[in-house]
C-alpha positions, 0 to 999 in steps of 0.5 A: 092248404097250399094257400094257407101255407103261402099266406103264412110264409109271407107273413099274412098270419090272419089270412092264413089262420082264416084259410086254415079254419076253412080247411079244418071245417071240412077236413081233419088233416094232421098237417093242417092242424099242426100248422094251424096250431103253430100260427095260433102259438104265434098269436099267443093262443096257447089254449087253441094250439094245445087243443089242435096239437092234442087232437093230432096226438090223440088221433094217431093210434087210430090212424090206419097203418098205411097212413101212419108213415105219412103222419109221423112227421106231423106227430113229431112236430105236434110233440115238439110244439106241445113241448114249447107250450107253457103249462097253464 
């Protein structure tokens, strides 16, 4: 995840997207899904971004209580990004 974050930070969006896809093929971290969705939005792939963000929002109620505190920041970010996606 650190590699994908670094690639995104320096503007290597395509490489970052590929790295996030690798991460998400093995794990379903909210952090990864939200950051991947943010990059998809930069590439104007609102359908893919919405799918990732909705997954974070839908999964939250089933997250164990001890993990919810850590995931709250990503849930908020998912809601914020969802608000920026136009209804299509």
